[in-house]
N, C-alpha and C positions, 0 to 999 in steps of 0.2 A: 241713468242707472241701467236703463235697457241695453244702451249700446256697450257699457262696460262689461255687463254679464255676457252679452254675446260674443265679446272680445275674448272674454276669459274661457268661454266655452270653445270658441274656435282655436285658442292656443292650447287647450288640453287635447282636442281631437287631433291637432297636427302633432303633438307630442306623442300621442298613442300610435299614431301612423308612422312614426318615425323608427326605422330599423335599429339605428344606434340605441335608441332608448331601451328598446327590448332587449338588446344585447346586453347591455349594462345591467338592466333589471333582472335578467335572468341569472346573471352572475351573481348579484346581490342576493337573490332568493335561495340560490343553492348554497352560497356560503353561510347565510343565516340558517339554513336547514342543517348543515353538517355542525355548525356550533351547538345549535339546540340538541342535535343527537348526542354530541360528546358531553354536553351538561347533563343530559338526562341519564346517559350510561355512567358518567362520574358520579352522580347524585346516588343512582341505584347501587354502585359499587360501594360507596361510603356507607350507605345505610346497611347493606349486608355485612360489612366488615364490622360496624358497630353493634349489629345484633350478635356477633361472634365474639364480642369483646375485645377486638383488635382494631382500633382505628387505622386509618391510612396514614403512613408516614415512614419516614427513613430514619428513625432514631436508633434502629437496630444496628446500624453500620458501626457504632461506637461500642457495642457490647464484644466481649472476647469471643474468638471463634471456637477455640477449644480442639482444633484438628490441624494436622500437619499437611504440608504441600511438599511432595517428593523433589520437585524442581523449580528454582527460583533464582531469579537475577537479583531481587531485592532481598535483603537480610529479614528472614521472616521466622517467627516462633509461635508455637501453637497458641499462646495466650494473647497474640495480637488481635486487634478488632477485625471486624468484617470488612471495613473500609479498606485496610491493607491487603485482605484477602482479594478483593476485587481488583487492587492495583497490581498485585502479583499475577493474577490471571490475565490481565490486559498487557502487562509487559511481556509475558509468555507468547500470547497471541501475536502481538506486534512483531515479535522475535521471528516467528514462523512466518508472517505475512511478508515482511521486508526480504527476508532470504529467499522465500518461495518466488516472489515476484522477480527478483533479480535472476535466480537459476532458471526459472520457466521461460523468461525471456530469452535467455541465451540458448536453452534447448530447443524453444520453438522456431527461433530464426535460424538455427542451424539446420533443423530438420526441414523447414520450409524452403531455404535456399538449396538443400541437398536434392529436393525434388526436381531441380532443374539441372543436375548434375550431368555431366556426359559420361561419368563412370556409371556403368551398369549396377554394380554391387551397391555402390551408396545411394542410387535412386532406389533400389527395391527395398534396401533397409529402412530407408525415410518412409515409403509408403506402407510398408508392412508395420512399422511403429506407429503411424498415425492410424491406420485402419484397425489395429489391434487395441490400442489403449483408449481411443475414442468411445469404443462401443462396450467397454465394461465398466460398471458402476464404479465411482470413485471408493464407496465404502468398502466395497469388495477388493479393491487394489490396496487400500490401506491395510486391510487384513492380511493381505498376501505379503506385503512388505514387512510387516511387522511379525507375524507368526511364521511365515514359510522362510523368510529370509533372516532378519535380525535376531529373532528369538531363537533360530535354530543354530545360531553360533555356539561353539563350544564354551564351557565355562572357563577354561584356561585361555589366556590371551593367544591370538594369532598376530605374529608381527610380519609386516610386508615391508620391502621385498624380501628381507631375511632377518635373522635375530640380531645381527650386527649392525644393520642399518634398518632402524623401525621407523619408518615414515608413517605408518599406519598400524594401529593396533586394534584388533577387534575382539571382543570379549562379551559374552552374555552377562556376567557378573558386572564387568566394570564399565561397559559401554563402548563407544566407538570414539577413538583418539586420532586426531589429524595434526598435522603441522600448523601451528597458529601463532599468532601474535602473543606478546605478553601483556594481555588486557584483563583488568579485574572486572568484577560485576559492575561496580559503579561507572566504569568507562563504557561498557556495553549499554547500560541504561542512558548515559550521556548521549550516546551515537543514535539511540532509538529516538530520544527527546528532540535531538537536533533534526532528525528527518521529518517528524512530526511539526516542528517549528516552521521548516522550510515548506512544508505542505500547506501550512496556515498562511504562509505568505502569498501563495497563489490566491486562496480564498479572500484574503484582505484586499489584494488588488483588484480582484473582480467585484468585491462590494464597493470599492473606492469608485470604480469605473461607472457603476450604476449610478452612484450618488452624484458623480461629476456631470453626467449625462443629463440629469434632471428626471422629471416625472410627467408622463402624459396622463393629464387628469380626466381624459375621455376613456381611458382603459383602465379596468379594475386590476387586471394583471399587472400593469406598469405600476399603480399606486401600491400593490402589495409588495412587489419587487423592491421598490424604492424603501419602504418601511422596514422590511426584513433587513436589507443591506445597510440601512443607517443604524439599525440596532446591532448588527453583526461586528461593525467596526470597533467600538469599544470592548465588546467582549473578545474578540481577537486580540486586541491589545493585552487585555489582562492575561488571557490564556498564554500568549507568547512570553509575558513577563515570568510567569511562574515556569514555563517549560524551559526557559533560558536562564533564569536567574534565581529561582528558589534555592535558599542557602543552606537549608537544615532538611533533617529527616523527621522532624516533630510536626505536630500539628495534622490537619487533614492529608496531607501529602508527604508521603514515607519515600521520597527520594529527593537527592539534590537535582538542581537544575543542570542543563546540559552544559553550559559554560563553566560552572564550578566543577563539574566532573571531568570535563576535558583539561581544565588548567590545573587540575590536582596532580597531574602526572605528565611525564616528559613524552610518553606515547600520544596522550590526548592533544598536547601542544603540536605535535607534528601532524596529526589529523587536521587540526586547524589549518595548518601551514597548506596542506593539500586542497582544502576547501577553498581557501583564499587563491589558489593558483588557478582555480576554474575561470575566474574573471579575466585575467590576461589571455587565458586560452580562448575564450569566446570572442574577445575583442579582436585578437589576432587573426582568427578565423574569418570573421566578417571583414577585417581589413583586406585580407588577402583575396576574398571572394569579390569584393568591390573592385579591387585593382585588375582582376583577371576579367571581370565582366564589363566594367566602364572604360578601362583604360587599356585593355588588351595586353597587359604585363604578364610576366611569369609567376609574380607572387613568390620568388624563391627566398627572398630575405624573410618573409613572415613564416615561410615553411620552415626554414631553419631555426627561427626563434620558438615555433610551435615543437618541433623536434626536441630542442634543448630543454624546454619546460617539462616535455614528456619523460626525457632521460633523467631529469633531476628528481621527479615524482617518483618514478620506478626505483632509484637509489633510496630515497626516504623510505619507501615501503619495504624494501629488501633489508636495509640496514639499521633503520631507526625503530622499527617497532618490536625489536627484541624476539624474533621468531624462534620457537622451540618445536622440537620434535619429541613426541613421547618416548619415554624409557621405561622399560619392565623391570622392576625391581627384584630381587632374590625372593622376596616374600609373595610375590605376585602382583603386587600393586603397581599402578602405572602413574607416573608423574610428569609434568610438562605436557605441551601440546594443547591442542583444543578438545575438550572432552563434549560429547553429544550423547545424551541417553538413547537408548533403543527406541523409545516412544517418540522422541523428537526427530531422530533420524528417518523412522517409518514415515512420520507425518509430512515432513519435508520432502522425502523421496517421492511418496504418492502424489503430493499437490504438485510438484515440479513436473513429473513426467505425465500427469493427467492434463494439466493446464498447458503444458508445452505441447502437446498434441493439437489441442484447438488453435493455439497460437501459430503452429505450423500451417494449418490450413488458410488461417487469416493471411499470413505471409506470403503462401503461394497465391491466394486470389488477388492480393495487392500486386505480385509481380506480374500476374497474367493481365491485369488491367492495363499495364503499359503497353502500348502498341507494338507490334513486330517492326516497325519502322525505326524504332529507337534502337532495337537489337541490331538491326542491318546497319544503321548509321555509325553505331559504336564499332561493329566489325570492320566498317569501311575505313575507319581511321586506325586500323591494327591493332585494336584492343581484343584480347582474348575473352573467353566466357568469364572467367572470374573478375577480370578487370572492368569489363562491360556491366556486371552485375553490381560491382563495388561502386562505380563512378557515374554510371548513367541510369541504369534501370531502378535499382534498389531506392535512391532518393527520391524518384519520382512516384514509386509505390508507395511511400510513407503516408501521403494524403489518404490513402485507400485503407492502410493497415492500421492506423492509430485509432480511429473512431471504435472499432470492434474490439480493439485491445482494451479499452475502457471497460468494457463488460467482462472480459476475462479476468483482469485484475480485481474488479469488484467481486467476481464469483470465487477466485482464490481467497480473497479475504474472509468471505462468508463461509467458505468450505472448511475453514481452520475449526469451526466449531464441531466438526466431525472427529476431532482429537479425543472427545470423550469416549469414544468407542475403543481406542487403544490405550487409554490410561494416560494420556499427556494432560497435564493440569493447566489448559488454556482457560480463557475467560468463561466460556460456557461450562466447563467442567467444574470450576470452583464455585460458580454461581449456582449450579445444580445442587452442590453440597449446601451452599448457603441457604437456599430457600427450603431445603428439606429440613434443616435445622431450625431454622427461625420460624418457619410457618409463614413466610412473607413472599409468595410466589409473585404477586402483582408488582410489588416495588422492585424486586430483583429483575424481573423479565422487563420492566421498564427501562432499568439501567443498562440491561444488555442491549435492548432495542435502540436505545439511543447512542450507545457506544458504537454498535455496528454502522448504524445511520451515519454518524459524524464521520467514521473513517471512510465509507464509500463516497460520502459527499466530498471529502478531501480528494479522493482519488478521481472522481469524476472532474471536478473542477480544474485540477492541475492536468488532466489528460486533455480537457477541452482547450486550455490555453495552448498545450504542445500542438494539438490539432490546428488551432489558428495560425500558429507560427509556420507550419510546414505547407499551408494551402498555397495554391497560386495566387499572386496578387495580379489582378487584371488592372490595366491603366485605362 
């Protein structure tokens, strides 16, 4: 008995002297403390709500909202439930996020590359734009674009370039009209849902890779990562089903899935054709790169095939989407084209130029990270500045550019909540009205926090996948 007791004592003493034990124990203690803190705060919240006669719950989302929304991609009436209000606000926010990210990327890359231009005027404009916009608060810029620019338009429509050729129509009363495809509201919703579904694919493969690699039982973080990834896989599959295949506007979801929305019109089918054509483009590009690098070939055949697919896609975009230009009628109304409200125009413009200025600095830093020897090597091959930037320098700069781009895209997504200041009905705006009417700020804020968290996680996961794809692979 004495020997067994001494053996146990020595085993415990050895365990207490082991650094690995204390690392795991500390993590377990911290995790337990966090769980207990949340349980305490949740219980305290529930007791306070019960004392006020309103228990914690989300049953209010089935009650009729009773207020109108000025701009909606989803068919919405004032008597619709609060659940539909949240979905309308989310659709409006996603619309601003997606367009804002695309345009901000274009503006930022253009301004960043222009900072290396040999043209003195282009260089100075780029530096002045970045220096001015980065140092002015975004909220102030939104007010500037809304009040000083768009809200100052005349009530009567202005047609540009002239009255007989109305490509752009600007009016304080009617809004902003641009040449646009013949897409209806359901088709726009379908495109947004398709983008979300594609972003979820990135999260799905990330979770699948974690599960496939297994779990390191000696590390608490690895265990939690494995469990969370395992739980996410079925959740993502269910979400993908509803995003892609939801067939009706009834029930808790007030929209059709992406595929029913796209298959319901000829323009939607052509969009699917464009998306499917991306696969052969990627395969041909990889094939051409392999031939050039490993076999020393020219890759001319693959280049011709890529160019042919590009030309076909451009023809589809130009002729299959039913593009319309706005037309001003005799009574002052405007028909045709793509309409944008003043609030949406101000929001997207402010977000694009503000985020684009930060992206420009990221691009400039990425280009400067490429050694001067690469520039000199490109010039020694007879490449001009533009060709050297396009073929040699910028591809190498991508490994430095992409990680901070992740933060800028996430910031743009979160900054759409400032739309409340200029009257655009985004998620935060309609949620603000919802909790004021229902007296349920906790539940509504939890919905908003979860929504923005999921959006930013999707952005982060997919940007990390892209970052891994462009990193140098060492042998």
